[in-house]
C-alpha positions as a Markdown table, in Angstrom:
| # | Residue | x | y | z |
|---|---|---|---|---|
| 1 | Unk | 0.0 | 0.0 | 0.0 |
| 2 | Unk | 1.3 | 3.4 | -0.9 |
| 3 | Unk | 0.2 | 6.4 | 1.1 |
| 4 | Unk | 0.9 | 10.0 | 0.3 |
| 5 | Unk | 0.2 | 12.9 | 2.7 |
| 6 | Unk | 0.2 | 16.6 | 2.0 |
| 7 | Unk | -0.2 | 19.0 | 4.9 |
| 8 | Unk | -1.2 | 22.6 | 4.3 |
| 9 | Unk | -2.3 | 25.5 | 6.4 |
| 10 | Unk | -1.1 | 26.2 | 9.9 |
| 11 | Unk | 0.1 | 29.5 | 11.4 |
| 12 | Unk | 2.9 | 30.0 | 8.8 |
| 13 | Unk | 1.1 | 28.4 | 5.9 |
| 14 | Unk | 3.9 | 26.0 | 5.2 |
| 15 | Unk | 3.3 | 22.8 | 3.2 |
| 16 | Unk | 4.7 | 19.4 | 4.0 |
| 17 | Unk | 4.7 | 16.2 | 1.9 |
| 18 | Unk | 5.4 | 12.6 | 2.7 |
| 19 | Unk | 5.1 | 9.2 | 1.0 |
| 20 | Unk | 5.4 | 5.7 | 2.4 |
| 21 | Unk | 5.2 | 2.3 | 0.9 |
| 22 | Unk | 3.9 | 0.2 | 3.8 |
| 23 | Unk | 5.2 | -3.1 | 2.3 |
| 24 | Unk | 8.7 | -1.9 | 3.0 |
| 25 | Unk | 8.1 | -1.2 | 6.7 |
| 26 | Unk | 8.5 | -3.6 | 9.6 |
| 27 | Unk | 5.2 | -2.5 | 11.1 |
| 28 | Unk | 3.3 | -2.7 | 7.8 |
| 29 | Unk | 0.3 | -4.4 | 9.4 |
| 30 | Unk | -0.2 | -1.6 | 11.9 |
| 31 | Unk | 0.3 | 1.1 | 9.2 |
| 32 | Unk | -2.3 | -0.6 | 6.9 |
| 33 | Unk | -4.8 | -0.9 | 9.8 |
| 34 | Unk | -4.4 | 2.8 | 10.5 |
| 35 | Unk | -5.0 | 3.6 | 6.8 |
| 36 | Unk | -8.0 | 1.3 | 6.7 |
| 37 | Unk | -9.4 | 3.0 | 9.8 |
| 38 | Unk | -9.6 | 6.2 | 7.8 |
| 39 | Unk | -12.5 | 4.6 | 5.8 |
| 40 | Unk | -14.4 | 3.7 | 9.0 |
| 41 | Unk | -13.8 | 6.9 | 10.9 |
| 42 | Unk | -15.9 | 10.0 | 10.8 |
| 43 | Unk | -13.3 | 12.4 | 9.6 |
| 44 | Unk | -15.5 | 15.4 | 10.2 |
| 45 | Unk | -16.0 | 18.3 | 7.8 |
| 46 | Unk | -12.5 | 18.6 | 6.6 |
| 47 | Unk | -13.1 | 22.4 | 6.6 |
| 48 | Unk | -10.1 | 24.4 | 7.6 |
| 49 | Unk | -10.0 | 26.6 | 10.6 |
| 50 | Unk | -7.7 | 29.6 | 11.1 |
| 51 | Unk | -4.1 | 28.5 | 11.9 |
| 52 | Unk | -4.9 | 24.8 | 11.7 |
| 53 | Unk | -3.6 | 22.1 | 9.4 |
| 54 | Unk | -5.5 | 20.3 | 6.7 |
| 55 | Unk | -4.2 | 16.9 | 5.5 |
| 56 | Unk | -4.8 | 15.4 | 2.1 |
| 57 | Unk | -4.3 | 11.7 | 2.1 |
| 58 | Unk | -3.9 | 9.6 | -1.1 |
| 59 | Unk | -4.0 | 5.8 | -0.8 |
| 60 | Unk | -3.1 | 3.3 | -3.5 |
| 61 | Unk | -3.0 | -0.5 | -3.2 |
| 62 | Unk | -0.3 | -0.6 | -5.9 |
| 63 | Unk | 1.6 | 2.1 | -7.9 |
| 64 | Unk | -0.7 | 1.8 | -10.9 |
| 65 | Unk | -4.0 | 1.4 | -8.9 |
| 66 | Unk | -6.7 | 4.0 | -8.6 |
| 67 | Unk | -6.2 | 6.2 | -5.6 |
| 68 | Unk | -8.6 | 6.8 | -2.7 |
| 69 | Unk | -8.5 | 10.3 | -1.3 |
| 70 | Unk | -9.3 | 11.6 | 2.2 |
| 71 | Unk | -9.3 | 15.1 | 3.6 |
| 72 | Unk | -8.7 | 15.4 | 7.3 |
| 73 | Unk | -8.9 | 18.7 | 9.2 |
| 74 | Unk | -6.5 | 19.0 | 12.2 |
| 75 | Unk | -9.4 | 19.4 | 14.6 |
| 76 | Unk | -10.8 | 16.0 | 13.5 |
| 77 | Unk | -7.6 | 13.9 | 13.9 |
| 78 | Unk | -7.8 | 11.1 | 16.4 |
| 79 | Unk | -4.8 | 9.3 | 18.0 |
| 80 | Unk | -4.5 | 6.6 | 15.3 |
| 81 | Unk | -4.7 | 9.1 | 12.5 |
| 82 | Unk | -2.2 | 11.4 | 14.1 |
| 83 | Unk | 0.3 | 8.6 | 14.5 |
| 84 | Unk | -0.2 | 7.7 | 10.8 |
| 85 | Unk | 0.1 | 11.2 | 9.5 |
| 86 | Unk | 3.2 | 11.9 | 11.7 |
| 87 | Unk | 4.9 | 8.7 | 10.6 |
| 88 | Unk | 4.4 | 9.5 | 6.9 |
| 89 | Unk | 5.4 | 13.2 | 7.1 |
| 90 | Unk | 8.6 | 12.4 | 9.0 |
| 91 | Unk | 9.9 | 10.3 | 6.0 |
């Protein structure tokens, strides 16, 4: 599974990007479970609030597969999603 994250907004308006191929990670099962939880979670409105981040998440099962897209506003991030986003953006 290939996961791309783009973070925008925040106080300074800086953007951050990250990409992770879960198959190359020792904790692939935990990463993929966190990605799959995005589908089951109520991610909220995705509407930005002043000085808060907005995350765009793109998920592909394979490099040539169609992507699934999620938009997550910072105020709607739960613990599992925060771990996933942080992990990908620190790549």
